[in-house]
N, C-alpha and C positions, 0 to 999 in steps of 0.2 A: 644739787650734786645728788647723786646716789652711786651705790656700787652693788654689783650684782655678779652672779656666776654666769658664765657664757661656754658652752660646750659645743664644739664641733663634731658633726657626725657625717658619715659618707652620704647615707640616705634614710636612717631610720629615727630621724628627730621626733616625728609625731608619735610613732609607736612606743619609743622610749618615753616621751611625756605622759602619754596615756598610762603606761605600766607605773610610772612615779607617782602620778596623781591618784592613781587606785591602791597604791601600796601605802604611801604616807599620808596619816591622818591630816585632815583639815588642809587639804591640796587640792589644785584643780589646773587645768589647762586654760589657761586665761585668753590667748589668743593665737591664731594660726594664720600667718601670711602665706599665700598660696603662690606658686609661679604660674606663668602661662597654661601649662598643661594640667594644673590643678594639684600637682604634687606641694607639699609642704616645702617652705622654704625656712622660714623663722617660725619657731614655737616658743611662746613665752608660757612659763609656768610659775605658778605660787605653790611653792613646795613648804608647807606649813609656814608661811609667812615670809620665806626667802625667795626672792626673785632669782628666777633661773630661766635664761635664754638657751635654746637649743636651735642649732642651724644645720640643714643639708647641705654642706659644702662640698661633697665630693670626697675621693679618697686622696690619700696622703699626708693627713694628721690624725693619726692613731692615738686613742686615749692611752693613758699611762697610770701606773700606781703611784706615780709621784704627786698626782692631785687626786683628791679623793672628796665624796659627799659624806658628811658624818650624821648619823641620827641617834642622839643620845635618847634612850627609854627607860622607863622605870622598873620594868618587870621581866621576867624570862620569858613570858608568854609573847611579849611584845618583840623580843630579840628572835624567837623562834619563827614567828610569823613574818617578819621582815626579811630574815635569812632565807626561809623557804621561798618567799616571793621573789626575791631578788636574785637569789642562786638558780631559780627554776628556769626552764626553757633554755639551758645552755649555758647560765653562769657558771662560775666557780669559786669555791670557798678558796681563802687565803689566810695567812697567819694572823694571829691575834685580834681577831674581830674584823678584819678587812676580807672583802670579797670583790668579785667582779661579776657585773651583771651581763646579761647575754649581749648586750651592745658595747661591751668593752669598758664601761665606766666602773671605776673603783669606788667603793664604798666602805665606811666604817660603822658598825652597829654596836653601840657601845652602852652599857649600863650606868646610868647616873650616879650610882653609887661609887663608881671606879675611882675618881679623885680622892675620895674619902679612904679608899682602902689602899690607894698608892702614896697617902701621905701619912706622916708621923713617924713612929719608930723604924730605924734601919732595917731591923731584922723581919719587920712585917712588911716593909717596901720590897725588900729581897724575895720575900716567901711569895707574895702576890705577883711580883714581877716574874718570878720564875713558873709560878701557875698558868699565868696570862700568855707566856712564850711557848707552852706546850698546848695551846688551844688554836683552833680554827675559830669556829663559832664561840663565843665567850658564854660561860658557864656561871652565873651569879653565886650560885649555892656554892661551887667549889672555889671561886676568887675569895668568898667570906669564909671559908673554912681556912683556907690557907693564911688569911689574915689572923683568925682567931687562934690558930695552933702555932703561930710563931712566936 
């Protein structure tokens, strides 16, 4: 048995997989199953060890921010790089570290330190949560400052 993420695209599964593999370190397009006309039908992606399958299934099943891919990173440089790559070309920033890429897939780009900053004393949790809710792209230094000053 295995469990993986499966995403339905209108027609851009291969382009999305190529962007994701180029953006997330240790990732690659593993396989592309093509239709009779040569266009991609099923694209299998290894996204930093996470199996993701993308399918060109046609219109009628749009992506929603109710489900997202989460990338946990260590540094602000990683947040900035991923944010720029994923919002580039028509993507859009969202609240609290969420964004939507140009294919309509929702992502969360989150610093690894966030659970530590959101745990512990109630006044610190409130301060960090308040700072976080004021952000689109997360700012590790600002979150740490909120924690330290609470």
